C-alpha positions in Angstrom: 0.0 0.0 -0.1 2.9 2.4 0.7 4.0 2.2 -2.9 0.9 4.1 -3.9 2.2 7.1 -2.3 5.9 7.1 -3.4 6.9 9.7 -6.0 9.2 8.7 -8.9 10.9 11.0 -11.4 8.6 11.8 -14.3 5.4 10.9 -12.5 2.2 12.5 -13.6 -0.6 12.8 -11.1 -0.2 14.4 -7.6 3.1 14.1 -5.5 3.1 11.2 -3.1 2.3 13.0 0.1 -0.7 14.8 -1.5 -2.2 11.7 -2.7 -3.0 10.4 0.8 -5.5 13.2 1.7 -7.0 13.2 -1.8 -7.6 9.4 -1.6 -9.1 9.7 1.7 -11.8 12.0 0.3 -12.6 9.4 -2.6 -12.7 6.6 0.1 -15.2 8.4 2.3 -17.4 9.6 -0.6 -17.6 6.1 -2.0 -18.2 4.4 1.2 -21.0 6.7 2.2 -22.8 6.2 -1.1 -22.3 2.4 -1.1 -22.9 1.7 2.6 -26.1 3.9 2.4 -27.9 1.5 -0.1 -27.0 -1.8 1.7 -27.6 -0.4 5.2 -31.0 1.0 4.4 -32.2 -2.2 2.7 -32.5 -4.1 6.0 -34.3 -1.2 7.6 -37.2 -1.0 5.2 -39.6 -3.1 7.3 -38.9 -0.8 10.3 -39.3 2.3 8.2 -42.6 1.0 6.8 -44.0 0.2 10.3 -43.0 3.5 11.9 -44.2 5.6 9.0 -47.3 3.7 8.6 -46.9 2.7 5.0 -47.0 -0.6 3.2 -43.8 -2.5 2.5 -44.2 -2.0 -1.3 -44.3 1.8 -0.7 -41.2 1.7 1.6 -39.2 0.0 -1.0 -39.2 3.4 -2.8 -36.8 4.7 -0.1 -34.1 2.5 -1.8 -35.5 2.5 -5.3 -35.9 6.2 -5.8 -32.2 6.7 -4.5 -31.0 4.2 -7.2 -33.1 5.6 -10.1 -32.1 9.3 -9.5 -28.5 8.2 -9.1 -28.4 6.1 -12.2 -30.3 8.8 -14.3 -27.7 11.5 -13.4 -24.5 9.6 -13.8 -23.7 10.6 -17.4 -25.0 14.1 -16.8 -22.7 14.6 -13.7 -19.7 13.2 -15.6 -20.2 15.8 -18.4 -20.9 18.6 -16.0 -17.7 18.0 -14.3 -15.8 19.3 -17.3 -17.7 22.6 -17.1 -17.4 23.2 -13.3 -14.3 21.1 -12.7 -14.2 17.6 -11.0 -12.9 19.3 -7.8 -16.0 21.4 -7.3 -18.6 18.9 -8.6 -17.3 16.3 -6.1 -17.4 18.8 -3.3 -20.8 19.8 -4.4 -22.0 16.2 -4.4 -20.5 15.6 -0.9 -22.5 18.7 0.3 -25.8 17.7 -1.2 -25.4 14.2 0.1 -24.6 15.1 3.5 -27.5 17.7 3.9 -29.9 15.2 2.4 -28.8 12.6 4.9 -29.6 15.1 7.7 -33.0 15.8 6.0 -33.7 12.0 5.8 -32.9 11.5 9.5 -35.3 14.3 10.4 -38.2 13.1 8.1 -41.5 12.4 9.7 -43.4 11.1 6.6 -42.6 9.0 3.6 -43.1 11.8 1.3 -40.6 13.9 3.1 -38.1 11.1 3.3 -38.4 10.4 -0.5 -37.7 13.9 -1.4 -34.3 13.7 0.6 -33.6 10.4 -0.8 -33.8 11.9 -4.3 -31.4 14.5 -3.3 -29.1 12.0 -1.8 -29.2 10.1 -5.1 -28.2 13.3 -6.9 -25.2 13.7 -4.5 -24.2 10.2 -4.9 -24.2 10.4 -8.6 -22.0 13.6 -8.5 -19.3 11.5 -6.5 -19.6 8.1 -8.0 -19.7 9.3 -11.6 -16.2 10.9 -11.5 -14.6 8.9 -8.7 -12.6 6.6 -11.2 -11.4 9.6 -13.2 -10.2 11.3 -10.1 -8.1 8.3 -9.3 -6.5 8.7 -12.6 -5.9 12.5 -11.9 -4.5 11.7 -8.5 -2.2 8.6 -9.3 0.5 8.4 -11.9 -0.2 6.3 -14.9 2.3 3.5 -13.7 -0.1 3.0 -10.6 -3.4 3.2 -12.4 -4.0 -0.5 -12.0 -3.3 -0.4 -8.3 -5.5 2.6 -7.9 -8.3 0.7 -9.5 -7.7 -2.1 -7.2 -7.9 0.3 -4.3 -11.3 1.5 -5.6 -12.6 -2.0 -5.8 -11.4 -2.7 -2.3 -13.4 0.3 -1.0 -16.6 -0.7 -2.9 -16.4 -4.2 -1.7 -15.8 -3.1 1.8 -18.9 -1.1 1.6 -21.0 -3.9 0.4 -19.6 -6.2 3.0 -20.0 -3.8 6.0 -23.3 -2.2 5.1 -25.7 -5.0 6.3 -23.8 -5.7 9.5 -23.5 -2.0 10.4 -27.2 -1.5 9.6 -28.1 -4.4 11.8 -25.9 -3.1 14.7 -27.4 0.4 14.6 -30.9 -0.9 14.5 -30.2 -3.1 17.5 -29.4 0.0 19.6 -31.3 2.9 17.9 -34.1 3.9 15.6 -33.8 4.0 11.8 -33.2 7.8 11.4 -29.7 7.1 12.9 -28.8 5.1 9.8 -29.1 8.4 7.8 -27.6 10.5 10.7 -24.3 8.5 10.5 -23.5 10.2 7.2 -23.6 13.6 8.6 -20.3 13.7 10.5 -18.6 11.5 7.9 -19.8 13.9 5.2 -18.5 16.9 7.1 -15.1 15.4 7.5 -15.0 14.5 3.9 -15.9 18.1 2.8 -13.3 19.6 4.9 -10.6 17.3 3.6 -11.8 17.7 0.0 -11.6 21.4 0.1 -7.9 21.1 1.0 -6.8 18.0 -0.8 -8.7 17.7 -4.2 -6.6 19.0 -7.0 -7.7 22.1 -8.9 -7.9 21.9 -12.6 -9.0 24.1 -15.6 -12.6 24.1 -16.6 -13.8 23.6 -20.1 -15.0 26.6 -21.9 -18.1 26.3 -23.9 -21.8 25.3 -23.4 -23.5 22.4 -21.8 -25.6 19.8 -23.7 -28.9 20.5 -22.0 -31.0 18.6 -24.6 -28.6 15.7 -24.3 -28.8 15.8 -20.5 -32.6 15.7 -20.6 -32.8 12.7 -23.0 -30.1 10.9 -21.1 -31.9 11.4 -17.7 -35.3 10.3 -19.4 -33.6 7.3 -21.1 -31.9 5.9 -17.8 -34.8 6.8 -15.6 -37.4 5.0 -17.7 -35.1 2.1 -18.1 -34.6 1.7 -14.3 -38.3 2.3 -13.6 -39.0 -0.5 -16.1 -36.6 -2.9 -14.6 -38.0 -2.2 -11.1 -41.4 -2.7 -12.4 -40.5 -5.9 -14.1 -38.9 -7.2 -10.9 -42.1 -6.4 -8.9 -44.3 -8.1 -11.3 -46.1 -5.0 -12.7 -48.6 -5.2 -15.5 -47.0 -6.0 -18.9 -48.3 -2.6 -20.6 -46.9 -0.6 -17.7 -43.4 -2.1 -18.2 -43.7 -1.8 -22.1 -44.6 1.9 -21.9 -41.5 2.5 -19.8 -39.4 0.4 -22.2 -40.6 2.4 -25.2 -39.9 5.6 -23.4 -36.3 4.5 -22.7 -35.7 3.3 -26.3 -37.2 6.5 -27.7 -35.2 8.7 -25.4 -31.9 6.7 -26.3 -32.6 7.3 -29.9 -33.1 11.0 -29.4 -30.0 11.2 -27.1 -27.8 9.4 -29.6 -29.0 11.7 -32.4 -28.3 14.7 -30.2 -24.8 13.4 -29.4 -23.8 13.3 -33.1 -24.8 17.0 -33.5 -23.9 18.7 -30.2 -20.7 20.9 -30.1 -20.2 19.8 -26.6 -21.8 16.3 -26.3 -22.8 14.9 -23.0 -21.2 11.5 -24.1 -18.7 11.9 -26.9 -19.4 8.9 -29.2 -15.8 9.0 -30.2 -15.0 7.2 -27.0 -16.3 3.9 -28.5 -14.1 4.1 -31.5 -11.4 2.5 -29.3 -12.3 -1.0 -29.5 -10.6 -2.2 -26.3 -12.6 0.4 -24.4 -15.9 -0.6 -26.0 -15.2 -4.3 -25.4 -14.2 -3.6 -21.7 -17.5 -1.8 -21.2 -19.4 -4.8 -22.7 -17.4 -7.2 -20.5 -18.2 -5.0 -17.4 -21.9 -4.9 -18.1 -22.2 -8.7 -18.6 -20.3 -9.5 -15.6 -22.4 -7.2 -13.4 -25.6 -8.7 -14.9 -24.4 -12.1 -13.5 -23.5 -10.6 -10.2 -26.9 -8.8 -9.8 -28.8 -11.9 -10.6 -26.8 -14.1 -8.3 -27.1 -11.8 -5.4 -30.9 -11.8 -5.5 -31.1 -15.5 -6.3 -29.1 -16.5 -3.2 -31.1 -14.3 -1.0 -34.3 -16.3 -2.0 -32.5 -19.6 -2.1 -31.2 -19.2 1.5 -34.2 -17.8 3.2 -37.2 -19.3 1.3 -35.8 -22.6 0.2 -33.1 -23.4 2.9 -35.0 -21.6 5.8 -32.1 -19.5 6.9 -32.6 -16.2 8.9 -31.7 -12.9 7.3 -28.7 -12.6 9.5 -27.4 -16.0 8.5 -28.2 -15.2 4.8 -26.1 -11.9 5.2 -23.3 -14.0 6.7 -23.4 -16.4 3.9 -22.9 -13.5 1.4 -19.9 -12.2 3.2 -17.2 -14.3 1.6 -18.1 -12.6 -1.8 -17.1 -9.1 -0.8 -14.4 -10.2 1.6 -12.6 -12.0 -1.3 -13.0 -9.1 -3.6 -11.3 -6.9 -1.0 -8.4 -9.5 -0.9 -8.0 -10.1 -4.5 -8.9 -6.6 -6.0 -5.7 -4.7 -4.8 -3.5 -7.6 -5.8 -5.1 -7.8 -9.2 -4.8 -4.0 -9.7 -1.2 -4.1 -8.9 -0.6 -7.1 -11.2 -2.4 -5.2 -13.9 0.3 -2.6 -13.9 2.9 -5.2 -14.8 1.1 -7.8 -17.0 -1.7 -7.8 -19.5 -4.8 -6.6 -17.8 -7.0 -8.4 -20.3 -5.5 -11.8 -19.5 -6.0 -11.0 -15.8 -9.6 -10.0 -16.2 -10.4 -13.0 -18.5 -8.9 -15.2 -15.8 -11.0 -13.7 -13.2 -14.1 -14.2 -15.2 -13.2 -17.9 -15.7 -12.8 -18.4 -11.9 -16.2 -16.5 -11.5 -17.9 -18.8 -14.0 -16.6 -21.9 -12.0 -18.0 -20.3 -8.8 -21.3 -19.5 -10.4 -21.6 -23.1 -11.8 -20.7 -24.6 -8.4 -23.5 -22.6 -6.8 -25.9 -23.7 -9.4 -25.0 -27.3 -8.6 -25.2 -26.8 -4.8 -26.9 -29.9 -3.2 -30.1 -29.4 -1.2 -28.6 -31.1 1.8 -25.3 -29.4 1.6 -23.8 -27.7 4.8 -22.9 -24.1 5.4 -19.2 -24.6 4.6 -20.3 -25.8 1.0 -22.0 -22.5 0.5 -19.3 -20.4 1.9 -16.4 -21.8 -0.4 -18.5 -21.4 -3.5 -19.4 -17.9 -2.7 -15.8 -17.2 -1.9 -14.7 -18.5 -5.2 -17.2 -16.1 -7.0 -15.7 -13.3 -5.0 -12.2 -14.3 -5.9 -13.1 -14.4 -9.6 -14.9 -11.0 -9.4 -11.9 -9.5 -7.6 -9.4 -10.7 -10.2 -11.7 -9.3 -13.0 -12.9 -5.9 -11.9 -9.7 -3.9 -11.2 -7.9 -5.0 -14.4 -10.9 -4.4 -16.5 -11.5 -1.0 -15.0 -7.9 -0.2 -15.7 -8.3 -1.3 -19.2 -11.3 1.2 -19.6 -9.6 4.1 -18.0 -6.3 3.7 -19.8 -7.8 3.5 -23.2 -9.1 7.1 -23.3 -7.3 10.5 -22.9 -7.2 12.2 -19.6 -9.4 14.9 -21.2 -12.1 12.4 -21.6 -11.4 10.3 -18.4 -14.5 12.0 -16.7 -16.7 10.7 -19.5 -15.2 7.2 -19.4 -15.7 7.3 -15.6 -19.4 8.2 -16.1 -19.7 5.3 -18.7 -18.1 2.9 -16.2 -20.5 3.8 -13.5 -23.6 3.6 -15.6 -22.8 0.3 -17.1 -22.2 -1.1 -13.7 -25.5 0.1 -12.5 -27.4 -0.9 -15.7 -25.9 -4.4 -15.5 -26.9 -5.0 -11.9 -30.4 -3.6 -12.6 -30.8 -6.0 -15.5 -29.6 -8.9 -13.4 -32.1 -8.0 -10.6 -34.9 -7.8 -13.2 -34.0 -11.0 -14.7 -34.5 -12.7 -11.3 -37.8 -10.9 -10.9 -39.0 -12.3 -14.2 -37.9 -15.8 -13.2 -39.8 -15.5 -9.9 -42.9 -14.1 -11.5 -43.0 -16.7 -14.2 -42.4 -19.4 -11.8 -39.7 -21.1 -13.8 -38.6 -23.4 -11.0 -36.1 -23.3 -8.1 -34.3 -19.9 -7.9 -31.0 -22.1 -7.9 -31.6 -22.8 -11.4 -31.6 -19.2 -12.2 -28.0 -19.0 -11.5 -27.5 -20.7 -14.8 -28.6 -17.6 -16.5 -25.9 -15.7 -14.6 -23.4 -18.4 -15.9 -24.6 -17.5 -19.5 -24.0 -13.9 -18.9 -20.5 -14.6 -17.5 -19.7 -17.0 -20.4 -20.7 -14.2 -22.9 -18.4 -11.8 -21.0 -15.5 -14.4 -21.4 -16.1 -14.5 -25.2 -16.1 -10.7 -25.4 -13.0 -10.5 -23.3 -11.2 -13.0 -25.5 -12.2 -11.0 -28.6 -10.3 -8.0 -27.3 -7.2 -10.1 -26.9 -6.4 -9.6 -30.6 -6.1 -5.8 -29.9 -3.9 -6.0 -26.9 -0.4 -6.1 -28.3 0.9 -3.5 -25.8 -1.5 -3.9 -22.9 0.6 -2.3 -20.1 1.4 0.9 -21.9 -1.2 3.7 -22.1 -1.5 5.0 -25.5 0.4 8.2 -26.3 -2.9 10.0 -27.1 -3.9 9.5 -23.4 -0.9 10.6 -21.8 -1.8 14.2 -21.8 -4.8 16.4 -21.3 
């Protein structure tokens, strides 16, 4: 870890000592956004009871946060060029922290939902540009290690969220789940004002039409996936899908004409970037589906308690925390495509072992299979993220970061929705649905192998990306 903060002659990025505080800001911002979702999930029954609403309405406390966050990822990534990543990140932290305070003080579901939407906006501002800030802070020779650190933080948030939420609810009421973010947010804001690097702003207009079509496209998509997962009427889902597809067409049409497009389509001219994006999306489809499938498998079919189910999930993020930083450091020395492909193969083996888990198997049988999945995902994620971020110029790194965050969220949502369709259609044991995740992972392996033909010099960032 100390090597991340060493300064070598010719390094780009920040000097070693300045990286520490800047990284602390990114770690705090990411942890608050990730833990918030996983922590609030287990409090939904309590929130529904205290506010006197149905469980289906209480689900919107989580769903609205996710929809708003997803819909604004590309918008925030583009906006960062106009106001600078430093000030957008600071603004995102401020909005998230104030909205967390408002959520803690909410006395009705409607009031809570307003502040949850604002929290989603704040989270979008930080998550959309987080990876690009890692590239701005660290020298190119450490980009893989930086992506490994990012994977470690995200996995740590997922691993600790349910446990932290359960511990808080055991001692206090649900508003304290939101109140915890207030002191953390204030600390992050103070450090951010001091440590985040200043950078020039782009001159020129902002693609307002593109932003509106992007938000409409993503919001309709995530609402459709959420409706599908909750067994909504077919016509309702179809209207949302048509709205998303129509908005996507108008968005792409606008991007080809805009002088300052929200999402420069030239990013996808780089084939290794495009394939890395595709691979990432497919992998997250598999992960999203498996997470939901295992929840139902352990609780409904195996009779485990929610606490036991959370414990059985723990090996997945824990092994990501162990494998992610190691894979990131290796990706700075060897072909990241080889590493990420190897990780996908290990992930596929883990998924197949879960799909073949016997009905009379013990807890240990579940634990090692889940750990194998986490090991594969940990080996895959950091090298693949390095591939994405290193294939574009620094001037476009914020856009690439927005694409990375959006694809991750879209993939997870598709996975969750696929599980919802499986349950609604009554296609059999939820364990069989993991084979769908295996198919997604297999397709990711095929796409990853396709990019091998383009990776003749995988560890060297192209000259075009070496400067702003």
